[in-house]
Structures are given as C-alpha cells and as structure tokens.
C-alpha positions in Angstrom: -28.4 11.9 97.6 -29.9 14.7 99.9 -33.6 15.5 100.4 -34.7 19.1 101.2 -38.0 20.0 102.6 -38.6 23.8 102.8 -41.4 26.2 102.1 -43.9 23.1 101.9 -42.0 21.8 98.9 -39.8 18.6 98.6 -36.6 18.6 96.3 -33.6 16.2 95.9 -29.9 16.8 94.9 -26.5 15.3 94.9 -24.6 16.0 98.0 -21.3 17.3 96.3 -19.4 18.4 99.5 -19.9 18.3 103.4 -17.6 20.1 105.8 -18.0 19.5 109.3 -18.7 22.6 111.5 -20.0 24.3 108.3 -23.7 25.6 108.5 -23.8 25.0 104.6 -23.3 22.0 102.3 -22.6 22.1 98.3 -24.9 20.3 96.1 -25.8 19.7 92.5 -29.3 20.0 91.6 -31.4 19.5 88.6 -35.1 20.6 87.8 -33.8 24.3 87.9 -35.0 27.1 85.9 -33.0 30.5 84.6 -34.2 32.8 87.1 -31.8 35.5 85.9 -29.0 33.7 87.6 -25.6 33.7 85.6 -24.2 30.6 87.2 -26.8 28.3 86.0 -25.4 26.0 83.6 -27.3 25.8 80.3 -27.8 22.6 78.2 -25.5 22.4 75.5 -27.1 18.7 74.5 -28.6 16.2 76.4 -27.1 16.8 80.0 -30.2 19.1 81.0 -30.2 22.1 83.4 -28.3 21.7 86.7 -26.9 24.0 89.2 -24.3 23.8 91.9 -25.7 25.5 95.1 -24.7 26.2 98.7 -27.5 25.0 100.8 -28.3 25.5 104.5 -27.9 22.3 106.5 -31.2 23.1 108.3 -33.0 22.6 105.1 -32.0 19.1 104.8 -34.7 16.4 105.7 -32.6 13.6 105.2 -29.5 12.1 103.3 -29.7 8.9 101.4 -26.7 6.8 100.6 -26.4 3.3 99.1 -26.1 0.5 101.3 -23.6 -2.0 100.0 -23.4 -5.7 100.9 
C-alpha cells in the first residue's frame, strides 16, 4: 500500500509496479470520481470505482507492506 500526501490531502492506493530509476510508479486507486477521464473503470456490480494511475514518486509519503513472522 502506498500513502500519498499532496496539495494538503492524504490518499492511499495499492502499489502495482515500481521500476528502479523511474520517476513514476503505477498504482491502483479507489475513491475516484468520473472527471471526464475515459480510462476510469466504471462499476458493473459490486467492485466499486477504481483507476490505474502513474504517480510521481515525489508525492509518496510512505509505502506500507506487511510484516510476516
């Protein structure tokens, strides 16, 4: 899970892809709205609304990953 803080707001998403040396990472995020963006996945049942995004790594506050005993 990745936590973003930008423009005075907090947001979380699932980290899908991280390439070393790249300035961006690929995420899957919920709690999105249709802002006229054709790529936003529309709900067809109970899966909700989500979007795949390329996010600047500069916007990342922290990355959270599970600790397995």
